[in-house]
ZAMARGU-4260 file (C-alpha; in steps of 0.2 Angstrom, whole numbers, plus 5000, padded with zeros to 4 digits):
<rodrens>
0) 5000/5000/4999 | 5014/5012/5004 | 5021/5009/4985 | 5005/5012/4978 | 5002/5029/4988
5) 5020/5035/4984 | 5015/5030/4966 | 4998/5037/4965 | 5005/5054/4973 | 5020/5054/4960
10) 5007/5053/4947 | 4994/5065/4954 | 5008/5080/4957 | 5011/5076/4938 | 4994/5079/4934
15) 4991/5095/4944 | 5009/5102/4937 | 5003/5102/4920 | 4985/5109/4925 | 4992/5122/4935
20) 5007/5126/4925 | 5002/5130/4908 | 5020/5136/4902 | 5023/5116/4903 | 5007/5111/4896
25) 5011/5104/4879 | 4999/5102/4865 | 4998/5093/4847 | 4990/5103/4832 | 4987/5101/4816
30) 4992/5121/4811 | 5006/5130/4818 | 4993/5144/4821 | 4984/5135/4834 | 4999/5134/4846
35) 4998/5145/4861 | 5009/5160/4863 | 5026/5157/4872 | 5026/5169/4887 | 5042/5183/4885
40) 5059/5178/4892 | 5063/5190/4906 | 5081/5188/4900 | 5092/5182/4886 | 5097/5164/4886
45) 5112/5160/4897 | 5121/5148/4886 | 5118/5138/4871 | 5110/5124/4882 | 5096/5137/4886
50) 5090/5142/4869 | 5071/5142/4866 | 5064/5142/4849 | 5059/5160/4851 | 5077/5165/4853
55) 5081/5160/4837 | 5083/5176/4825 | 5093/5169/4810 | 5089/5153/4803 | 5099/5146/4789
60) 5101/5129/4778 | 5114/5119/4768 | 5110/5105/4757 | 5106/5097/4741 | 5090/5097/4729
65) 5080/5093/4743 | 5083/5107/4753 | 5083/5118/4738 | 5065/5111/4734 | 5068/5105/4717
70) 5053/5099/4706 | 5042/5099/4722 | 5026/5105/4711 | 5029/5090/4698 | 5024/5091/4681
75) 5008/5094/4670 | 5013/5081/4659 | 5023/5085/4642 | 5036/5096/4641 | 5035/5106/4658
80) 5049/5118/4663 | 5041/5121/4679 | 5043/5103/4684 | 5064/5108/4684 | 5062/5124/4695
85) 5067/5124/4714 | 5054/5130/4725 | 5063/5137/4739 | 5050/5146/4748 | 5042/5128/4751
90) 5059/5119/4757 | 5054/5108/4773 | 5070/5117/4781 | 5070/5134/4777 | 5054/5140/4764
95) 5047/5155/4770 | 5032/5158/4758 | 5016/5163/4765 | 5005/5148/4773 | 5020/5136/4768
100) 5023/5121/4782 | 5041/5123/4784 | 5053/5123/4800 | 5058/5141/4796 | 5037/5146/4796
105) 5035/5136/4811 | 5050/5147/4820 | 5044/5162/4815 | 5026/5159/4822 | 5036/5162/4838
110) 5050/5172/4833 | 5042/5185/4821 | 5057/5195/4816 | 5065/5178/4809 | 5077/5182/4796
115) 5083/5170/4784 | 5069/5159/4775 | 5070/5156/4758 | 5056/5164/4746 | 5047/5159/4730
120) 5054/5149/4716 | 5069/5149/4705 | 5078/5140/4690 | 5088/5127/4697 | 5105/5127/4703
125) 5117/5112/4700 | 5133/5104/4708 | 5137/5087/4702 | 5148/5077/4712 | 5157/5092/4720
130) 5159/5102/4703 | 5145/5116/4704 | 5141/5127/4687 | 5151/5140/4684 | 5135/5150/4679
135) 5125/5146/4695 | 5123/5161/4707 | 5114/5163/4722 | 5097/5174/4718 | 5092/5188/4731
140) 5075/5178/4736 | 5087/5163/4741 | 5092/5172/4758 | 5101/5162/4768 | 5097/5144/4758
145) 5114/5140/4753 | 5109/5123/4746 | 5114/5119/4729 | 5105/5104/4717 | 5115/5089/4715
150) 5127/5093/4730 | 5138/5079/4740 | 5146/5083/4757 | 5161/5090/4746 | 5151/5104/4742
155) 5147/5111/4760 | 5163/5122/4761 | 5156/5132/4744 | 5139/5134/4751 | 5148/5142/4767
160) 5155/5154/4757 | 5140/5161/4753 | 5131/5157/4769 | 5143/5166/4782 | 5145/5183/4774
165) 5124/5183/4770 | 5122/5179/4788 | 5132/5194/4794 | 5123/5205/4780 | 5106/5199/4787
170) 5106/5197/4806 | 5101/5213/4815 | 5114/5209/4828 | 5126/5195/4821 | 5137/5193/4838
175) 5121/5192/4847 | 5106/5184/4839 | 5103/5167/4841 | 5105/5157/4823 | 5099/5139/4819
180) 5107/5131/4803 | 5100/5116/4797 | 5112/5103/4787 | 5105/5090/4778 | 5116/5082/4766
185) 5119/5064/4757 | 5109/5058/4746 | 5118/5062/4730 | 5131/5054/4739 | 5123/5038/4740
190) 5119/5039/4721 | 5137/5043/4717 | 5144/5028/4725 | 5140/5018/4708 | 5151/5030/4698
195) 5168/5036/4694 | 5167/5048/4708 | 5165/5035/4721 | 5180/5039/4730 | 5173/5057/4734
200) 5158/5048/4744 | 5165/5035/4756 | 5160/5037/4774 | 5177/5044/4778 | 5175/5057/4766
205) 5157/5063/4772 | 5165/5063/4788 | 5178/5074/4784 | 5168/5087/4774 | 5155/5087/4787
210) 5167/5090/4801 | 5174/5103/4792 | 5160/5112/4789 | 5152/5112/4806 | 5170/5116/4811
215) 5170/5132/4800 | 5153/5137/4806 | 5156/5137/4826 | 5172/5147/4822 | 5165/5160/4812
220) 5147/5162/4818 | 5142/5167/4836 | 5129/5161/4845 | 5124/5147/4834 | 5116/5131/4834
225) 5120/5118/4821 | 5107/5105/4816 | 5113/5090/4808 | 5101/5082/4800 | 5102/5063/4798
230) 5104/5053/4780 | 5088/5044/4773 | 5090/5028/4764 | 5087/5033/4744 | 5087/5015/4738
235) 5068/5011/4744 | 5064/5025/4730 | 5068/5011/4718 | 5055/4999/4723 | 5041/5012/4729
240) 5041/5018/4710 | 5044/5004/4700 | 5033/5000/4687 | 5021/5013/4693 | 5013/5024/4678
245) 5012/5037/4689 | 5031/5040/4687 | 5038/5049/4671 | 5050/5041/4659 | 5063/5047/4646
250) 5066/5036/4630 | 5060/5023/4639 | 5067/5024/4655 | 5061/5030/4671 | 5068/5047/4676
255) 5074/5042/4692 | 5084/5029/4685 | 5094/5042/4676 | 5097/5053/4691 | 5105/5039/4701
260) 5117/5028/4694 | 5115/5014/4707 | 5097/5013/4700 | 5105/5007/4684 | 5115/4994/4693
265) 5111/4979/4703 | 5101/4974/4719 | 5118/4973/4728 | 5122/4989/4723 | 5106/4995/4731
270) 5110/4986/4747 | 5127/4995/4748 | 5119/5012/4745 | 5109/5008/4762 | 5125/5004/4772
275) 5133/5020/4765 | 5118/5027/4771 | 5121/5021/4789 | 5138/5023/4789 | 5134/5041/4786
280) 5122/5044/4801 | 5137/5035/4811 | 5148/5047/4807 | 5135/5063/4810 | 5134/5055/4826
285) 5152/5055/4829 | 5153/5072/4824 | 5139/5076/4836 | 5148/5067/4850 | 5163/5077/4848
290) 5156/5093/4852 | 5150/5085/4869 | 5158/5092/4885 | 5168/5106/4877 | 5158/5119/4888
295) 5155/5131/4874 | 5142/5143/4878 | 5141/5152/4862 | 5138/5136/4850 | 5130/5118/4850
300) 5128/5104/4839 | 5112/5095/4837 | 5108/5079/4828 | 5091/5073/4822 | 5090/5055/4816
305) 5081/5054/4799 | 5077/5036/4800 | 5062/5040/4786 | 5056/5022/4780 | 5054/5029/4761
310) 5044/5013/4759 | 5029/5018/4770 | 5026/5034/4758 | 5012/5034/4748 | 5017/5038/4728
315) 5010/5056/4731 | 5025/5060/4742 | 5035/5058/4726 | 5036/5072/4714 | 5028/5069/4697
320) 5044/5078/4688 | 5054/5063/4691 | 5049/5051/4705 | 5065/5055/4714 | 5062/5069/4722
325) 5050/5073/4738 | 5033/5082/4731 | 5026/5097/4740 | 5015/5084/4752 | 5032/5075/4757
330) 5041/5092/4761 | 5026/5098/4772 | 5026/5081/4781 | 5044/5081/4784 | 5044/5098/4791
335) 5033/5093/4804 | 5043/5078/4808 | 5061/5089/4808 | 5052/5102/4819 | 5045/5090/4833
340) 5062/5082/4834 | 5070/5098/4840 | 5062/5097/4856 | 5062/5079/4858 | 5078/5071/4868
345) 5089/5060/4858 | 5085/5045/4869 | 5069/5048/4864 | 5069/5049/4846 | 5061/5036/4836
350) 5072/5022/4827 | 5060/5022/4812 | 5049/5035/4806 | 5034/5029/4796 | 5023/5039/4784
355) 5007/5046/4797 | 4996/5056/4786 | 4987/5062/4803 | 5006/5068/4808 | 5004/5084/4820
360) 5015/5098/4826 | 5020/5099/4842 | 5018/5117/4851 | 5036/5119/4860 | 5032/5126/4878
365) 5041/5139/4891 | 5051/5125/4897 | 5057/5117/4882 | 5075/5120/4874 | 5083/5115/4856
370) 5092/5100/4863 | 5111/5104/4861 | 5125/5094/4865 | 5126/5100/4882 | 5109/5098/4886
375) 5112/5078/4887 | 5119/5081/4903 | 5101/5086/4910 | 5094/5070/4902 | 5108/5059/4910
380) 5103/5067/4926 | 5086/5065/4923 | 5088/5046/4919 | 5099/5043/4935 | 5085/5051/4946
385) 5073/5041/4937 | 5081/5025/4940 | 5077/5025/4959 | 5058/5022/4953 | 5053/5004/4954
390) 5047/5004/4937 | 5053/5009/4917 | 5042/5024/4911 | 5039/5022/4893 | 5030/5033/4881
395) 5017/5035/4869 | 5021/5037/4853 | 5017/5057/4853 | 5030/5068/4857 | 5018/5080/4867
400) 5017/5067/4881 | 5036/5064/4881 | 5040/5081/4882 | 5027/5084/4895 | 5034/5071/4906
405) 5051/5077/4904 | 5047/5096/4906 | 5040/5089/4924 | 5056/5080/4929 | 5067/5094/4923
410) 5057/5109/4930 | 5065/5108/4946 | 5053/5092/4950 | 5069/5080/4954 | 5066/5082/4973
415) 5050/5073/4972 | 5059/5058/4964 | 5072/5059/4977 | 5059/5057/4990 | 5052/5041/4982
420) 5069/5031/4986 | 5060/5023/5001 | 5050/5014/4986 | 5061/4996/4984 | 5067/4996/4967
425) 5060/4983/4956 | 5045/4979/4965 | 5030/4972/4955 | 5017/4984/4951 | 5001/4974/4958
430) 4987/4985/4953 | 4984/4985/4935 | 4975/5001/4935 | 4993/5010/4937 | 4998/5000/4921
435) 4986/5012/4911 | 4992/5028/4903 | 4992/5042/4916 | 4992/5059/4906 | 5002/5051/4893
440) 5013/5042/4903 | 5012/5022/4902 | 5018/5014/4918 | 5026/4998/4919 | 5036/4987/4929
445) 5053/4980/4926 | 5048/4963/4932 | 5055/4952/4945
</rodrens>
């Protein structure tokens, strides 16, 4: 009885904390416009681990044709030049068009003075395995979208030649404004692994190029959070689109087979693409981990797994321009996944992300922080304190409940767990009612 009473008190305290502390009551919505406003901060962030989403004043992005928004509006059939344009204003990571659903527009909902989101559409940029067209130039509406179609990791340095000076020119207070830079690269690298330039896209080379890019950013851009976005496997696109009339062809060949050299090779080559993608993600994790414990106050590096199961996509998630690039529908869905990940501790990020047509948007609370490398220390403290409980706390799939519980633990509530030390560890929960979901937290025992 003493055990059950203690557990009931803990659960009740959690419920009451949410009801009477609206700053940490989190919700999921279908539109970012339905999120409650965040209360104004009383002071600036003390360091990179204290940055809320409304502290972000500048957003930038590096990447390839996906970040550039290539071909997302699809083709109307026949010769359609619009199919080969970049719709940067709708890019999931940095698009800023009115009514666009992107990480940038979500951020702007909480930080109205945000600068950097790209706008509108433009003719396609072009880089091929590290070589960029000499005729390519950034345009005014590109703003801080440094992505270039065809880029591999080797191209990041060229993109930074543009991005770093551009941030200086657009930021109202370059030294003190907090900046978020999204980096997502690796799709073209996978496809190039079957070509003549395979030596440029090994996992070692990938790590070298990305690591140098991150190092250059933190050395030249103060008050910055570098958001490393994981690589997703490209090979499932082959099976998803095979034999589909939905997908366009050229001279009898599906266009996506022409865009990815590995698609013209064997199934073994596509398996090697998957292995390469996984190795890229391992390298990103190593880069992320290398910045832990550096006690930096003016920068942080985050890593967001991007283990999207492309095979779970409906065909409409692929652009009708080539069945290789994501459609507008894809960009809008990915933006929600990427946004939600910003507020999820790493240990609770999903291992695999399947398509969900009802995917919602997380509304950050006043206690939410963008999870930096140093914030992991808080999570480890949370895990250490949590270990005194006699059960494992597992969470529903929705990030809202996970964040609500974490906010409860993290927001000066550790003492309540310390007081529960008298509960015997590993004692089996006898009351089945306590195994049900309590405001989103499912309680289950470790077992005997």
